[in-house]
TIMI-2910 file (N, C-alpha, C, CB; in pm, 1 decimal, decimal comma, always signed):
<rs>
+----------+----------+----------+----------+----------+----------+----------+----------+----------+----------+----------+----------+------+
!      n_x !      n_y !      n_z !     ca_x !     ca_y !     ca_z !      c_x !      c_y !      c_z !     cb_x !     cb_y !     cb_z ! resn !
+----------+----------+----------+----------+----------+----------+----------+----------+----------+----------+----------+----------+------+
!  +3638,7 !  +3348,2 !   +651,0 !  +3634,4 !  +3384,2 !   +514,3 !  +3550,7 !  +3511,5 !   +497,7 !  +3579,3 !  +3269,7 !   +431,4 !  Met !
!  +3598,9 !  +3600,7 !   +412,6 !  +3528,7 !  +3727,3 !   +389,2 !  +3423,8 !  +3709,5 !   +279,8 !  +3628,7 !  +3839,3 !   +350,4 !  Lys !
!  +3313,9 !  +3775,5 !   +301,0 !  +3209,9 !  +3774,7 !   +198,5 !  +3235,5 !  +3888,8 !   +101,0 !  +3068,4 !  +3786,9 !   +262,1 !  Lys !
!  +3223,6 !  +3859,7 !    -26,0 !  +3240,9 !  +3963,2 !   -128,1 !  +3103,2 !  +4021,2 !   -158,3 !  +3309,0 !  +3905,6 !   -258,8 !  Ile !
!  +3093,0 !  +4150,7 !   -144,5 !  +2966,9 !  +4217,3 !   -171,3 !  +2974,4 !  +4287,4 !   -307,8 !  +2933,2 !  +4318,7 !    -58,3 !  Gln !
!  +2874,2 !  +4266,1 !   -388,1 !  +2866,6 !  +4332,6 !   -518,4 !  +2787,3 !  +4461,5 !   -499,3 !  +2799,8 !  +4239,8 !   -627,7 !  Ile !
!  +2843,6 !  +4565,9 !   -546,7 !  +2781,1 !  +4696,7 !   -530,4 !  +2660,5 !  +4712,3 !   -622,5 !  +2882,5 !  +4807,5 !   -557,6 !  Ser !
!  +2550,4 !  +4754,8 !   -566,5 !  +2429,2 !  +4779,8 !   -645,5 !  +2440,8 !  +4911,9 !   -721,9 !  +2304,5 !  +4781,9 !   -554,0 !  Lys !
!  +2530,2 !  +4999,3 !   -679,2 !  +2548,1 !  +5127,7 !   -745,5 !  +2596,6 !  +5108,1 !   -888,5 !  +2646,5 !  +5215,1 !   -667,6 !  Lys !
!  +2682,7 !  +5014,3 !   -911,9 !  +2733,2 !  +4988,2 !  -1046,4 !  +2621,7 !  +4937,5 !  -1137,1 !  +2848,1 !  +4886,8 !  -1041,9 !  Ala !
!  +2535,1 !  +4851,9 !  -1086,1 !  +2423,7 !  +4800,9 !  -1165,2 !  +2329,7 !  +4913,9 !  -1205,5 !  +2347,2 !  +4693,6 !  -1087,1 !  Asp !
!  +2302,4 !  +5002,1 !  -1114,4 !  +2214,6 !  +5114,4 !  -1141,1 !  +2275,7 !  +5204,4 !  -1248,0 !  +2187,6 !  +5193,7 !  -1012,4 !  Leu !
!  +2402,2 !  +5227,2 !  -1240,9 !  +2469,9 !  +5312,9 !  -1337,0 !  +2467,3 !  +5251,6 !  -1476,6 !  +2613,9 !  +5338,1 !  -1293,2 !  Ser !
!  +2490,3 !  +5123,1 !  -1488,3 !  +2488,0 !  +5056,5 !  -1617,9 !  +2346,3 !  +5057,5 !  -1674,9 !  +2540,5 !  +4912,0 !  -1605,7 !  Ile !
!  +2247,6 !  +5028,7 !  -1591,8 !  +2108,2 !  +5030,8 !  -1637,1 !  +2068,6 !  +5169,8 !  -1685,6 !  +2014,4 !  +4985,8 !  -1524,3 !  Asn !
!  +2105,3 !  +5269,6 !  -1611,9 !  +2073,6 !  +5407,0 !  -1649,1 !  +2138,8 !  +5443,4 !  -1781,7 !  +2118,6 !  +5504,0 !  -1539,6 !  Thr !
!  +2262,9 !  +5401,8 !  -1800,6 !  +2334,2 !  +5430,3 !  -1924,8 !  +2267,7 !  +5361,3 !  -2043,3 !  +2480,2 !  +5386,5 !  -1913,7 !  Thr !
!  +2228,6 !  +5237,7 !  -2028,1 !  +2163,8 !  +5163,3 !  -2136,0 !  +2029,2 !  +5227,1 !  -2171,2 !  +2144,3 !  +5015,3 !  -2095,9 !  Val !
!  +1951,4 !  +5261,8 !  -2072,2 !  +1820,6 !  +5325,1 !  -2096,1 !  +1838,3 !  +5460,4 !  -2164,9 !  +1743,2 !  +5342,8 !  -1962,8 !  Ile !
!  +1934,9 !  +5537,8 !  -2121,4 !  +1960,4 !  +5668,2 !  -2183,1 !  +2004,1 !  +5652,0 !  -2329,0 !  +2067,9 !  +5745,1 !  -2103,6 !  Ala !
!  +2086,9 !  +5553,0 !  -2358,1 !  +2132,5 !  +5528,3 !  -2495,6 !  +2014,6 !  +5487,9 !  -2584,6 !  +2241,7 !  +5418,0 !  -2497,8 !  Ala !
!  +1928,5 !  +5400,6 !  -2533,4 !  +1810,8 !  +5359,1 !  -2609,8 !  +1716,6 !  +5477,9 !  -2634,1 !  +1736,1 !  +5245,9 !  -2535,8 !  Leu !
!  +1699,4 !  +5561,8 !  -2534,1 !  +1613,8 !  +5679,9 !  -2549,2 !  +1670,0 !  +5773,8 !  -2655,4 !  +1599,7 !  +5754,1 !  -2414,9 !  Ala !
!  +1800,6 !  +5791,1 !  -2659,9 !  +1863,1 !  +5876,3 !  -2761,4 !  +1843,6 !  +5818,8 !  -2901,4 !  +2012,7 !  +5893,4 !  -2732,1 !  Leu !
!  +1856,0 !  +5687,7 !  -2914,6 !  +1835,4 !  +5624,1 !  -3045,1 !  +1691,7 !  +5645,8 !  -3092,2 !  +1867,4 !  +5472,6 !  -3037,8 !  Ile !
!  +1595,5 !  +5626,4 !  -3002,9 !  +1454,7 !  +5647,8 !  -3037,4 !  +1432,0 !  +5793,4 !  -3075,5 !  +1362,6 !  +5608,0 !  -2919,7 !  Val !
!  +1491,7 !  +5886,1 !  -3003,7 !  +1477,2 !  +6028,6 !  -3032,9 !  +1532,5 !  +6062,7 !  -3171,0 !  +1547,9 !  +6112,3 !  -2926,0 !  Leu !
!  +1647,1 !  +6009,3 !  -3204,6 !  +1707,3 !  +6034,2 !  -3336,5 !  +1617,0 !  +5978,5 !  -3447,2 !  +1849,3 !  +5970,3 !  -3345,2 !  Val !
!  +1562,0 !  +5860,8 !  -3427,2 !  +1472,1 !  +5801,0 !  -3526,8 !  +1347,3 !  +5888,0 !  -3544,7 !  +1431,8 !  +5656,9 !  -3484,7 !  Val !
!  +1288,5 !  +5933,0 !  -3435,9 !  +1168,7 !  +6017,9 !  -3444,3 !  +1198,3 !  +6150,1 !  -3514,0 !  +1112,7 !  +6044,9 !  -3304,4 !  Leu !
!  +1310,6 !  +6211,0 !  -3482,7 !  +1348,1 !  +6337,4 !  -3547,6 !  +1368,0 !  +6315,3 !  -3697,0 !  +1477,0 !  +6396,0 !  -3484,2 !  Ile !
!  +1428,0 !  +6204,4 !  -3734,3 !  +1449,3 !  +6172,9 !  -3875,5 !  +1316,5 !  +6154,4 !  -3947,9 !  +1535,2 !  +6046,7 !  -3889,8 !  Thr !
!  +1224,0 !  +6084,3 !  -3886,4 !  +1094,1 !  +6058,7 !  -3949,1 !  +1014,2 !  +6188,1 !  -3963,1 !  +1014,1 !  +5955,5 !  -3867,5 !  Ile !
!   +997,9 !  +6261,6 !  -3854,2 !   +913,2 !  +6380,0 !  -3856,0 !   +983,7 !  +6503,2 !  -3910,8 !   +863,4 !  +6408,5 !  -3717,8 !  Phe !
!  +1115,5 !  +6504,7 !  -3912,7 !  +1189,7 !  +6618,5 !  -3966,6 !  +1161,1 !  +6640,3 !  -4113,4 !  +1337,7 !  +6598,9 !  -3946,2 !  Gly !
!  +1151,9 !  +6534,3 !  -4189,6 !  +1120,3 !  +6544,9 !  -4331,7 !   +980,9 !  +6598,4 !  -4355,2 !  +1135,0 !  +6410,9 !  -4398,5 !  Gly !
!   +887,5 !  +6558,3 !  -4274,5 !   +749,4 !  +6606,2 !  -4288,6 !   +738,9 !  +6753,4 !  -4253,2 !   +654,8 !  +6524,5 !  -4200,2 !  Arg !
!   +808,6 !  +6796,7 !  -4153,2 !   +805,9 !  +6938,4 !  -4114,9 !   +867,8 !  +7023,1 !  -4225,1 !   +880,8 !  +6960,9 !  -3981,1 !  Ile !
!   +978,2 !  +6975,1 !  -4282,4 !  +1044,3 !  +7048,4 !  -4390,6 !   +948,4 !  +7065,3 !  -4508,1 !  +1173,3 !  +6975,1 !  -4436,1 !  Arg !
!   +874,5 !  +6960,5 !  -4542,1 !   +777,3 !  +6966,6 !  -4651,3 !   +668,4 !  +7067,8 !  -4619,2 !   +715,3 !  +6828,0 !  -4677,3 !  Thr !
!   +622,4 !  +7068,6 !  -4496,5 !   +519,8 !  +7163,5 !  -4454,8 !   +570,7 !  +7306,4 !  -4465,1 !   +474,5 !  +7133,9 !  -4311,9 !  Leu !
!   +692,8 !  +7331,0 !  -4420,0 !   +748,8 !  +7466,0 !  -4424,9 !   +772,2 !  +7512,2 !  -4568,6 !   +879,8 !  +7471,4 !  -4346,8 !  Leu !
!   +816,8 !  +7423,3 !  -4655,5 !   +837,3 !  +7460,2 !  -4794,9 !   +704,5 !  +7492,1 !  -4861,4 !   +909,1 !  +7348,2 !  -4870,5 !  Glu !
!   +599,6 !  +7419,5 !  -4826,8 !   +467,1 !  +7447,0 !  -4881,6 !   +413,2 !  +7580,1 !  -4835,4 !   +371,0 !  +7337,8 !  -4843,5 !  Gly !
!   +451,3 !  +7624,3 !  -4717,0 !   +401,2 !  +7751,0 !  -4665,1 !   +467,1 !  +7870,3 !  -4732,5 !   +423,0 !  +7758,2 !  -4515,6 !  Ser !
!   +572,8 !  +7848,5 !  -4809,8 !   +637,0 !  +7956,3 !  -4885,1 !   +564,7 !  +7981,0 !  -5017,2 !   +784,6 !  +7923,0 !  -4911,2 !  Arg !
!   +470,5 !  +7895,5 !  -5051,2 !   +397,7 !  +7908,0 !  -5176,6 !   +288,8 !  +8013,5 !  -5161,5 !   +337,0 !  +7772,1 !  -5219,3 !  Asp !
!   +296,7 !  +8119,0 !  -5241,6 !   +202,9 !  +8231,1 !  -5231,1 !    +59,9 !  +8188,8 !  -5263,6 !   +245,7 !  +8344,3 !  -5324,0 !  Cys !
!    +42,4 !  +8106,5 !  -5366,4 !    -92,9 !  +8066,2 !  -5404,8 !   -159,3 !  +7980,8 !  -5297,3 !    -89,4 !  +7989,8 !  -5536,5 !  Ser !
!    -79,2 !  +7904,6 !  -5220,3 !   -133,3 !  +7826,2 !  -5110,2 !   -193,2 !  +7917,9 !  -5003,7 !    -24,0 !  +7737,0 !  -5049,0 !  Thr !
!   -134,0 !  +8032,7 !  -4987,8 !   -185,4 !  +8130,3 !  -4891,1 !   -301,0 !  +8212,6 !  -4947,2 !    -73,8 !  +8223,3 !  -4846,8 !  Arg !
!   -335,2 !  +8191,2 !  -5073,9 !   -446,0 !  +8264,8 !  -5133,7 !   -405,1 !  +8400,5 !  -5188,3 !   -554,9 !  +8282,9 !  -5032,9 !  Gly !
!   -277,8 !  +8417,4 !  -5219,4 !   -229,9 !  +8545,8 !  -5267,8 !   -171,4 !  +8538,5 !  -5406,9 !   -128,3 !  +8600,4 !  -5174,3 !  Gly !
!   -120,8 !  +8654,1 !  -5452,0 !    -54,9 !  +8665,5 !  -5581,2 !    +73,8 !  +8744,3 !  -5562,8 !   -147,6 !  +8733,3 !  -5686,3 !  Met !
!   +175,9 !  +8713,3 !  -5642,0 !   +301,3 !  +8787,8 !  -5636,4 !   +280,9 !  +8924,2 !  -5702,0 !   +416,5 !  +8709,2 !  -5706,4 !  Cys !
!   +298,9 !  +9028,5 !  -5623,9 !   +287,0 !  +9165,5 !  -5673,2 !   +394,3 !  +9249,6 !  -5606,1 !   +144,3 !  +9224,0 !  -5646,0 !  Glu !
!   +415,6 !  +9369,5 !  -5660,0 !   +509,2 !  +9460,1 !  -5594,6 !   +440,0 !  +9523,1 !  -5474,4 !   +560,4 !  +9569,3 !  -5693,3 !  Thr !
!   +517,1 !  +9574,4 !  -5382,2 !   +458,6 !  +9640,0 !  -5263,9 !   +369,3 !  +9755,9 !  -5305,7 !   +569,6 !  +9690,4 !  -5168,8 !  Arg !
!   +408,4 !  +9825,5 !  -5412,4 !   +332,9 !  +9940,9 !  -5460,3 !   +194,7 !  +9899,7 !  -5510,4 !   +410,0 ! +10012,2 !  -5571,5 !  Asp !
!   +181,7 !  +9777,9 !  -5564,8 !    +54,5 !  +9728,3 !  -5618,5 !    -33,6 !  +9663,9 !  -5510,8 !    +81,2 !  +9627,5 !  -5729,6 !  Glu !
!    +15,6 !  +9656,1 !  -5388,9 !    -55,8 !  +9585,8 !  -5281,7 !    -72,5 !  +9678,9 !  -5161,6 !    +19,9 !  +9456,1 !  -5240,2 !  Cys !
!   -176,9 !  +9765,2 !  -5163,6 !   -195,9 !  +9857,5 !  -5051,5 !   -223,3 !  +9783,5 !  -4919,9 !   -310,9 !  +9953,2 !  -5081,8 !  Pro !
!   -164,8 !  +9833,1 !  -4813,8 !   -169,4 !  +9765,3 !  -4684,5 !   -309,8 !  +9756,2 !  -4625,8 !    -79,7 !  +9836,0 !  -4587,5 !  Val !
!   -392,7 !  +9853,2 !  -4641,3 !   -524,2 !  +9853,9 !  -4577,6 !   -615,8 !  +9742,2 !  -4622,0 !   -590,6 !  +9982,7 !  -4603,4 !  Gly !
!   -607,3 !  +9700,3 !  -4747,3 !   -699,3 !  +9601,0 !  -4801,8 !   -636,5 !  +9462,7 !  -4816,8 !   -750,3 !  +9647,4 !  -4935,2 !  Asn !
!   -509,2 !  +9449,9 !  -4787,2 !   -436,7 !  +9326,7 !  -4814,5 !   -341,4 !  +9290,4 !  -4700,9 !   -359,7 !  +9339,4 !  -4944,5 !  Asn !
!   -301,5 !  +9165,2 !  -4700,0 !   -195,3 !  +9119,8 !  -4610,1 !    -71,2 !  +9099,5 !  -4697,3 !   -235,7 !  +8986,1 !  -4532,2 !  Ile !
!    +40,3 !  +9154,4 !  -4655,0 !   +164,5 !  +9141,4 !  -4729,8 !   +252,6 !  +9036,4 !  -4663,4 !   +238,1 !  +9277,3 !  -4738,9 !  Gln !
!   +275,7 !  +8926,1 !  -4733,5 !   +363,8 !  +8820,1 !  -4684,6 !   +499,8 !  +8838,1 !  -4751,1 !   +304,3 !  +8677,1 !  -4714,1 !  His !
!   +603,9 !  +8855,2 !  -4672,6 !   +737,4 !  +8876,2 !  -4728,5 !   +821,7 !  +8749,1 !  -4727,9 !   +809,1 !  +8984,8 !  -4651,4 !  Thr !
!   +772,6 !  +8642,9 !  -4667,3 !   +851,6 !  +8519,7 !  -4652,9 !   +808,0 !  +8410,0 !  -4749,8 !   +841,3 !  +8468,0 !  -4510,7 !  Asp !
!   +769,5 !  +8448,3 !  -4872,0 !   +726,2 !  +8350,1 !  -4972,1 !   +823,4 !  +8346,8 !  -5088,1 !   +584,6 !  +8382,0 !  -5022,6 !  Thr !
!   +791,7 !  +8261,2 !  -5188,4 !   +879,1 !  +8250,3 !  -5304,4 !   +878,1 !  +8377,1 !  -5388,0 !   +838,3 !  +8132,2 !  -5389,6 !  Glu !
!   +781,1 !  +8465,4 !  -5367,2 !   +777,2 !  +8592,9 !  -5440,5 !   +901,6 !  +8676,3 !  -5410,8 !   +650,1 !  +8672,7 !  -5403,8 !  Cys !
!   +948,6 !  +8670,6 !  -5288,0 !  +1066,1 !  +8748,1 !  -5247,8 !  +1192,0 !  +8700,4 !  -5318,8 !  +1085,7 !  +8739,6 !  -5097,1 !  Ala !
!  +1190,5 !  +8579,4 !  -5372,6 !  +1307,0 !  +8527,2 !  -5444,3 !  +1332,2 !  +8602,9 !  -5574,4 !  +1288,4 !  +8378,8 !  -5473,9 !  Asp !
!  +1231,9 !  +8673,7 !  -5623,5 !  +1245,9 !  +8751,5 !  -5747,7 !  +1326,1 !  +8880,1 !  -5726,2 !  +1107,7 !  +8785,9 !  -5803,9 !  Arg !
!  +1333,8 !  +8926,0 !  -5603,4 !  +1396,1 !  +9055,1 !  -5574,4 !  +1547,7 !  +9048,7 !  -5583,0 !  +1354,8 !  +9103,1 !  -5437,0 !  Asn !
!  +1605,0 !  +9153,3 !  -5638,2 !  +1749,6 !  +9170,5 !  -5636,7 !  +1787,4 !  +9236,9 !  -5506,0 !  +1798,8 !  +9254,2 !  -5758,8 !  Glu !
!  +1914,4 !  +9233,7 !  -5472,6 !  +1960,3 !  +9290,4 !  -5345,8 !  +1938,1 !  +9441,6 !  -5338,5 !  +2107,8 !  +9259,3 !  -5325,5 !  Glu !
!  +1950,4 !  +9510,5 !  -5452,1 !  +1939,3 !  +9656,4 !  -5452,7 !  +1803,9 !  +9706,0 !  -5503,7 !  +2049,3 !  +9715,2 !  -5537,3 !  Asp !
!  +1701,4 !  +9618,7 !  -5506,5 !  +1568,0 !  +9658,2 !  -5551,6 !  +1507,2 !  +9755,7 !  -5451,0 !  +1476,2 !  +9533,7 !  -5569,8 !  Thr !
!  +1456,7 !  +9870,2 !  -5499,6 !  +1391,1 !  +9964,5 !  -5408,0 !  +1271,6 !  +9899,4 !  -5338,2 !  +1345,2 ! +10090,2 !  -5484,3 !  Pro !
!  +1241,3 !  +9944,6 !  -5218,9 !  +1139,3 !  +9882,0 !  -5134,2 !  +1003,6 !  +9870,1 !  -5204,0 !  +1123,3 !  +9961,2 !  -5006,0 !  Leu !
!   +954,3 !  +9975,8 !  -5265,5 !   +822,3 !  +9971,5 !  -5327,7 !   +818,9 !  +9884,2 !  -5453,2 !   +777,7 ! +10111,5 !  -5362,2 !  Leu !
!   +933,6 !  +9851,5 !  -5510,3 !   +939,1 !  +9767,3 !  -5629,1 !   +967,1 !  +9620,9 !  -5595,6 !  +1044,8 !  +9819,0 !  -5723,7 !  Glu !
!   +981,7 !  +9589,4 !  -5467,2 !  +1008,5 !  +9451,7 !  -5426,2 !   +881,5 !  +9368,1 !  -5436,5 !  +1064,2 !  +9447,5 !  -5282,3 !  Gln !
!   +897,8 !  +9243,3 !  -5480,5 !   +784,4 !  +9151,6 !  -5489,9 !   +754,2 !  +9091,1 !  -5352,9 !   +813,0 !  +9040,1 !  -5593,2 !  Tyr !
!   +625,1 !  +9085,2 !  -5324,8 !   +574,8 !  +9023,4 !  -5202,0 !   +451,6 !  +8940,3 !  -5238,9 !   +540,0 !  +9132,3 !  -5092,3 !  Ile !
!   +405,3 !  +8859,2 !  -5148,6 !   +281,4 !  +8785,1 !  -5169,2 !   +167,2 !  +8870,9 !  -5115,4 !   +285,7 !  +8643,9 !  -5098,7 !  Cys !
!    +77,0 !  +8909,2 !  -5202,8 !    -32,7 !  +8999,0 !  -5166,1 !   -161,0 !  +8918,0 !  -5153,2 !    -49,8 !  +9113,0 !  -5271,2 !  Cys !
!   -213,5 !  +8909,1 !  -5031,5 !   -336,1 !  +8833,1 !  -5005,3 !   -448,3 !  +8930,6 !  -4972,6 !   -315,7 !  +8730,9 !  -4888,7 !  Glu !
!   -553,0 !  +8926,0 !  -5049,8 !   -665,2 !  +9018,5 !  -5031,1 !   -744,3 !  +8982,5 !  -4906,2 !   -757,3 !  +9017,4 !  -5154,2 !  Ser !
!   -788,8 !  +9085,3 !  -4833,3 !   -870,6 !  +9064,2 !  -4712,4 !  -1018,6 !  +9048,9 !  -4747,6 !   -852,0 !  +9181,5 !  -4613,8 !  Leu !
!  -1053,1 !  +9075,7 !  -4869,3 !  -1194,3 !  +9069,4 !  -4909,0 !  -1231,1 !  +8936,9 !  -4963,9 !  -1226,0 !  +9174,0 !  -5009,7 !  Arg !
+----------+----------+----------+----------+----------+----------+----------+----------+----------+----------+----------+----------+------+
</rs>
């Protein structure tokens, strides 16, 4: 009578697949939980007053004494064809 041997390779493959699937589920859950918090943090960083600045035009905010932030809600005021010196930016004083 022949002995039937069960391959250990198949068991390893199934175990690996199950572990990988569980790891992906955990990863998706973590991204969902922390993704919302990161989005809130990034939206808060667009707030000019949070950065200690005021919305002013580039012309009103000389570079030597101030930091000009262009990635804040102040830039939302600008039209597409607004001249550069008339564009609103977040002006944060260095003093």
